[in-house]
N, C-alpha and C positions, 0 to 999 in steps of 0.2 A: 301758269304759276310755276315757280321754281320747284323742281322735283324734291329737293332736299327739304324745303320749307313745308311740304305737304305732310311731313312726318313730325309736326309739332302740334300741340294741342290748339293754339290759336288758329293755325291754318286750317285744320280739319273742322274746327268749330265754325269758322267763317264760311267754309264751303257748304256745310250742311244747312246753315241759316239761309244762304243764298238759294239753296235747292228747295227748302221746305218752309220758308218764311211764315206764312199764315197758319200752318198746321200746328196741332197741339204738341208741345214739347213736354210740359209738366202739368200735373194736376194735383190740387190739394183740397182737402175738405175743411170748410169753415162754416160754423153755425148750421150744420146738417146738410150743406150743399157742396157739391164738387165744383171747383173753379178751375178753368183752363188758363194756361199761360202759353202763348204761341212762341215759336222759335224766334221770331223777330223781337218780341217783348223780352224774352230771355236774354238774347244777345245785347239788347239795349241796356238792360240793367247791369249786365256784366261789364259793358263798356263804361258805364257811369262809375261802378266800383273801381275799376282799373284806373280810370282818369283821375278820380279823387285821390287814390293812393299815390299815383305818380306826382300829382301836384303837392301832396303832403310830404314828399321826400322819399318814397319807395324807390330804391335803386335796383337795377337788374341783378338777380342772383341773391337778393335778400329774402329772409323767411318771414312769413306771416302765419300766425296760429289762429285756429278756429275751434270753438267748443260749443256744442249744442246738439239737440236731437235732429233727426232727418227732417228737412223741410226745404222749400225752394230757395230760401235765403242762404242756406248752407252751401248748396251747389253753385248758386250765383256768385257768392263771395269766392268760392274755390276757383271758379273759372276766371273771375275778374282778376284775382291775384296772378294766375298763370299767364293770362293775356297781357298783364303789365310787366311780365318778365320776372315776377317773383316766384318763390318756392312756397307752395301751400303745405301747411302742417296741421293735420287734424289731431284733436285731443279728445279722448273718450269723455263723454258727458258725465259718466259715472265716477270719473277719477276724483280722488280726494285732492284738496288744494296743494298738498305737498308734491303730488305727482304732476299736477298742472304746472306748478312752479318749475319742476325739473324739465319738462318738455319745452316750455317757453324759453327758459334760459339755455338749455342744451342746444336748442336750434338757433339761438341768437335772434329770436324774432323781434321785429321792429314795430309791428302792429299786432293787436290781439282782438279778434271778433268774439263776442260772447252772446249767448242767446238771451239770457234773462237775469233776473235778480239773483237767483241761486248761483249761476255761473259767475256773475260779477262779484259776488261775495267771496268766491275762491281767490279772485285776483286781489281783492282788498287785503287778504291775509298776507300776500307777499309783494304788495305794490312797491315797497321800499327796497326789495331785493331783485327787481327786474329793471335795471337802469337803462337798458337798450330800448325799451318800449317808448314809442312816440305818442301813441293814442290807443285807447280801448274803446271799441265800438259795440254798442248793444242794439240788438234788433227787436227784442220784445220788451217794451217799457212798462209792463204791468207791475205796479208797486214801486216804480222808480220815477214817477212824474215830478216829484219834488226833490229828487236826488241831484246834487250838484258836485262836480269834481272837475277841475280843469283838464284832467287827463282823459275824461270820459265824454263821448259824444254818441248821439243816436245814429242808427243805420239810415234813418230818413234824412238826417242832416248830411250824412256822407253822400247819399244819392243826389241830393240837391247840389252839393259842391261839384260832384262828378258831372252832373247834367250841364251846369254852367261852363265847366272847363271843356267838356266834350263839344258842346255847341259852338263855343268860341274857337276851338282849335282841335278838330277831330284827329288831325295828323299826329298829335302828341300820343294818343292811344294806339292808333294804327301803326305808327312807326315803331313803337316799343314792341308791339305784338309781332311785327315782321322781323325784328332783331333776334327773336328767340330762335335758337337752332337746336337740332335733334339731340346734341350732346349736353345741352343745358339741363339742369335739374328741374323737374316738373313738381315733384312732391317729396316730402319726407314722410315715410310711414313708420311709426314707432311700433316695434314688435311688442308682444304682450308681456314680455319680461317674466317668463316662468322660472328662469334660473338666475335672475339678477335684475338690475335696473334696465329699463327699456333702451333699445338701441335704435337710432334713426336710420332706416334703410333709405339710401339715396336712389330714387328712380328718375331716370331721364325722360325727356319727351319722346325719344326714340323707343325706350322701354315700353311706355304706356300706350303709345299709338300703335306699335307693332302688335302688342298683346291684344288690343281691342279688335284688330283685324284677324289675328290668328285664331281666336276662339270661335270665329264664325265661318271658318273655312269648311270644316266637315259637319258642323252642327249650325246650319244657317240661321241668321237673325235678320228679321225683315222690318221695314219701316212701319208696318201695320201692327207690330208686336206691342204688348203692354207688360210692364213689370210693376211690382209693388216694392217700394223701398222701405225697409225696416231694420236691417242689420246696421251696426254702427258705420257711419260714413267714413270714419278715419281708418277703417279696416280695408285692406286691398280688395277683398271679396265684394263688398258693397260698392266701393268706389269704381270698380270695373264696370258694373252694370248701371249704376246711377249717373256716372260721369263719362268715363272714357269710351265704353262701347256705345253709350247713349249718343254722344256727339258724333260718333263714327257712323252708326247705322240709322239713326233718326227715329227710333221708336218713342213711345210715350212712357214717362216715369210717373207713377202715382205714389204720393207720400201718405203714409198712415197718419191717422189723427194722433194716436199715442200708442205705446206698447200694449196697453190693455185692449185695444180695438183691432189688433192684427187680424184675428180670425173673422171679425165682422167685415173689415175692409177687404179681406181676401174674397169673401162672398160677393161683395158689391162690385168689385172690379173684375173678378175672375180673370186674372192675368194669363197671357199666352205662354210666357216664360216664367218659371218659378225658380227660386233659389233660397236656400237657408242652411244654417248649420245643423248637424245631426240632431241636436237636442230638440229642435223645432219639429223635425219629421217624426222623432220618437214620441213627442207630445201628441201629434195628430193621430199616430197609430194607437197609443194607449187610450186616447179619447174614444176612438171607434170601438175598441175592444170592450171598454167599460160600458159604453152605451148599449152594446149588443148584450152584455150580461144582464141588463134590465129589460130586454125585449121579451116578447111572448115566445112560447116554445116554438110556434110555427115560424116566426121571423128568424129565430135562432137556427132552426133547421134549414130554412131557405138560404140564409147568409152562409152558414157553415158549408152547405153543399156547393154553393157558388164559389166560395173561397178555395175549397178543395180542388175544384176544376181549374180555377185561376192559378193556383200554386203549381199544379201538375204541368200546366202549359208554360208558366214562367221558368220552372226548373229546366225544361227541355230547351227553351229559347236561350236561357242564360248559360247553358253548356254547349251552345251551338249545335243542338241536335234538332232534327226535323220534328214538327208537330203533326201528328196524324190528323187526317181530315175530320174524323169524328170528334176529336178533342177540340179542334178549332171551332167546329160547329157548336159544341156544348159551351165553349167559352163565350161565344157571341150571344148565345141565349142567356148566359149568366150576366154578361155585360149589360144587355138591354133590360133585363129584369131586376138587377140588383146594383151593379157597379156604377151605372150611369147616374142613378139617383144619388148614390153615395158621393160621387164626385161633385155633383151639383151642390150638395149640402156643405161640402168642404170648400167650395169655391175653386175647384180644380177642373171644372167641366170644359174650359177652353185651353187648358194647359197642354201645349204641344211637347214641351220638355221641361223637366225640373232638375236642378242641380243640388247636390249636397257637397259641401266643402268645408274647409278650415279645420276639420278634425275627422278622424275615421268614423264611418257609420257602421252600425251592426249589420251584418249580412241579412239577418232576418227582417230588418226594417226595410231594406232595399227590396228584398224578395216580396214582401207584402205589397208594396206600392206597384211593383211590376205586375203582380198578380191581379190587382184591381183595375189595371189599365192606366195608371199614372206612370208616365215614362220617366221615373226618377233614376238619374245616373250620377255616379260619383266622380268627382274630380280630385286631383291631387296637385299640390304645389305649395309654395311658401312666398311670403312677402318679398324675399330676396330675389325671387324669379318672376316678379310681377304677378304673382297669384296663381298661375296655372302652369303645370308641367305636363300632366297627363289628364285625359278625360275620355270616358267611354263615348262611343258614337251612338246617336239615336238609332234604336233598333239593333244595336250590337253591344249589349251589356253582357260582360262575361263574369260569372260568379267568382268572387274572391279577388278580383283585380280592380284597379282604378283606370283601366283602359290603356291605350298606347299613347306615346308622346304626341303633342300637337305638331303639325307640320312645321319644320324649321327648328325643332328642339331635338337635341341629342342627349340620350341618357346612357350612362355607363355605370356598372356596378364595380366598386373598388374591391380589393382583395378581402377586406374585412366585412364586406356586404353593404357598405354605405353607398347610398344613391348619389351619383354625381350628375350635374346638369350643365349643359352649355347651350345658350340660345341668345338671340337679340333681346330677350327679356331679362337676362341676368343683370342684377343691379350694379351700381358703381362702387358700392361699399357702404360702410357705416359712417355717418356724419361725425367728424371729429374723433374717430376711433380707429386709427390705422392698425392697431394690434388685433382687434376683433375682425377687421376686414381681412387681414393676412391669414387668419385661421379659417375663414369661410371661403375666400376666393384664392384659388391656386392655379396658375397657368390658364386662366380663363374659365376654369371649371368651378361651379358652385358646389361646395360640400354641404349637402342638405341636412346631415345629422340624422337622417332616417335610414333604416335598413330595409332592403327589399331584394326581389329577384325579378328578372324579365322572363316570361314564359315563351313557349314555342310560337305563339301567335304575336309576339312583340308587345304583350300587355304587361304592365308593371303590377307587381303584387307587393304591398307594403307589409312588412312583418312587425316593425316597431320603431320607436325612437331609439337611436343607438345608446343614449345615456340611460334609458329606462329598462334595458334588458336585465333580467334578474339571473344571477348565478347562484344556485342553491348551495348549501353546505356539501352536498353530494356531487357538486360540479356540473349539475344539469343547467343548460341555458333555457330560460323560460321567457316567452314574449308576453308580458302582462296585458298588452292591448287586445290580443286575441281573446283572452279569457274575459276581460272587462266588457268587451263588445257583446259577448254572449249573455252576460249578466244584465246589461242595459236593455236587452230586447224584452225583458220582463216589464209589464205595465206597472209593477210595484217598485221597480228600482230605477232611480233617476241617474245615479252614477255609481261607480265602483273604483276602488284603488287596490290593486293586488300588491301584497307585501311578501317578501321572502328572500331578499338578497342576503347571502351567507347564512341562511336559516335552514333548518332541517325539513321544513314543509311550508306550504303557502297558506297565508291568511288573507283576509280582505276587509276593507272598510266599505260599508254599504251606505249610500245616501238614498233614502226612500223617496218615492214620488208622493209628495204630501197629499195632493188631491185624491189620487186613487187609493192610497192607504187609508185616508180618513173615510172615504166612501165605504171601503171594506169594513172598517171599524163600526161605522153606523149600521151597515147591513147586518153585521154579526153581533151587534150589541156589546161591542168592546168599550169599556169605560176608560176615559182618559180626560185630563184637563189641560195639559200643555203638550207642546211638540216633544219635549223630552220624555214625558210620561208615555206618549205614543210609541216612541222608539224603544222603550224599555218594557213594554207590555209583553208578557209571555205569548199571547195569541199572535201578536204581530211578529215576534221573533220566529214563531213556528211558521207563519206565512212565508217569511223571507227564507227560512231554512228549506222549505219546499222548493222555492225558486232556485236556490243554490244547488240543491240535490239534483234538480233537473239538468242544470248545466254540467255538474260533475259527471253525470252519466255519459256525456258526449266527449269527455276529456280523458287523456291517459292518466294513470295513477299519479305520476309526478306533477301533473298540472292541476290536480284537484284541490279545491279549497277545503282545508281541514277545519278551519274556524273562521267565523266572521264576527264583526261588531257593527251594529248600526250606529252611525255617528249621532250623538245626542243633540246636535245643533245643525241648523241650516248653514250652508256656506254662501258667502256673499262676495261679490266683486269689490264692493266698497271697502271690505275688510282685507282685501288682498288675498283672498282664499281661492278665487277662480279668476280666469282671464275674461275679458269682454266677450270672447266667443264661447264662453261657458266651459272651458277646459279647466279641470282642477289642477292647482299648483301642487304637485307631488311633494316637493321639498317642504312646503308649508305644512301640509297634512302630516308628513312624517315627523316633523319637529313639534307641531302643536299637540299631537295626540300620541306622543311617545309612550305615555303611561298605559294607554289602551293597547298599543302594539305589544309592549312588554307583557301585559296581562294575558294576551293570546298565546304567548310562548312559554309562560311560566308553568302551566299545567296542561297536560294533554288529556282530553276526555277519552 
């Protein structure tokens, strides 16, 4: 095989299919049973999708959009598009129709794959404003059996067309796949848009295939591994594991039934490699702590003692200090008597390594999982760098850092502290947006927008987003992320937004963890009828004040939160309040709750 062609998605996919043909590539659960899809069947369906698209007029370099939840159809369509020389564009399933219209038109997509009636309905809102679309293809027809529109066809119809075309002339598909070269665009990944409309990051075949190999150099990935796919597939984090690394290393991808069954499916599959955004890990931790609060005094004593031992050992290991023999012995006693069973209940018993990414994780959360024997490590990167810049190595997690750069990645700190990145994973630019590209890419360096330092061991420490740094009225520079992460370690706090730019002191918005606070209210007979009532109840305010006070004790005076307000409403992605990876949009919060901010600064208790 031509060496250059090896670094394209179609070439790598074909090579893995030849190697692993009858082995299980994908697994999905239907009607209570898990169903296997082999590598051979997977490729066959991708070939049918690609052949159908080519026969229907897809030209090399054109975009095709996909919207829907994680499932084998999503990744089959994704790879079918790329093997046909097209550019695959994922759209968040939770996006409102206006956002969907924006991505479809901004990417100049010529085909649009939608999962079901709900997603098709979004297209119906803007069908007259998307003239480039040739066809809309639906893969779940529930509720649409009698729906007719000349622009709409079923996924099954598309597969049948593709099968006929492929069987008549397989060279049509194979030749197009072989024409793809490393510098061609593979995908457009639309950024979350925390500061404005989303921008389509252009990732090439070279970018994605290089990254798929690079992430496994120091933290190996094996054919025998299993992962659980549940983060949005149009985000680079999930796409790396469910598509690019998958076709490179040949492990098995298991798709969740739906977002409500993630924890059940985790226990059923017990993946060997785990990954999630920080909010998921925080949820697991708070679940453990709340369950333990209901346990008998004896179980509390045993768990508390085991955790104390685990934390002492993890603190030494995470600071690269030797663990005394007696502590190691105590840890293994704690592991076999307490932690092993806990990991089984969580579905983490086979997990060799777990990754947290897409947002900063609270150090206390990382420390907890390291303490109980879950090898949770933090990675850092951005879409524009194909997802990963730095990641801790298995067994070499250093407290307060995101680890060293991946092999082949160069990291430099600019004079103002901004993290600059150069690597074969750095993107080509933003689709149709040369001015934004010019701001982000300079002389081959990616300007990350993050501020950090590199320590004596070559590990990167992120301090904050450059644009989020607060300068108080007294001229003090404050990194809100550091304070927010400490607050989020509380089982009662879901999220926090620190405020204080050009102000005399810091205040904070608190988003409560509804499940845990409701349980606290029930246990303590706190009366409430609505979510808003709960947030305004004096007992709940007192509970959160205690959590804020605990964090303030660990901070310098200038960093301490002088006042806080519990937001009286939940924040939703559908309303544009949080990103799909559960990051709060600060600009939105500051504008929407301006009156609450002003109230915190009007009078000082």
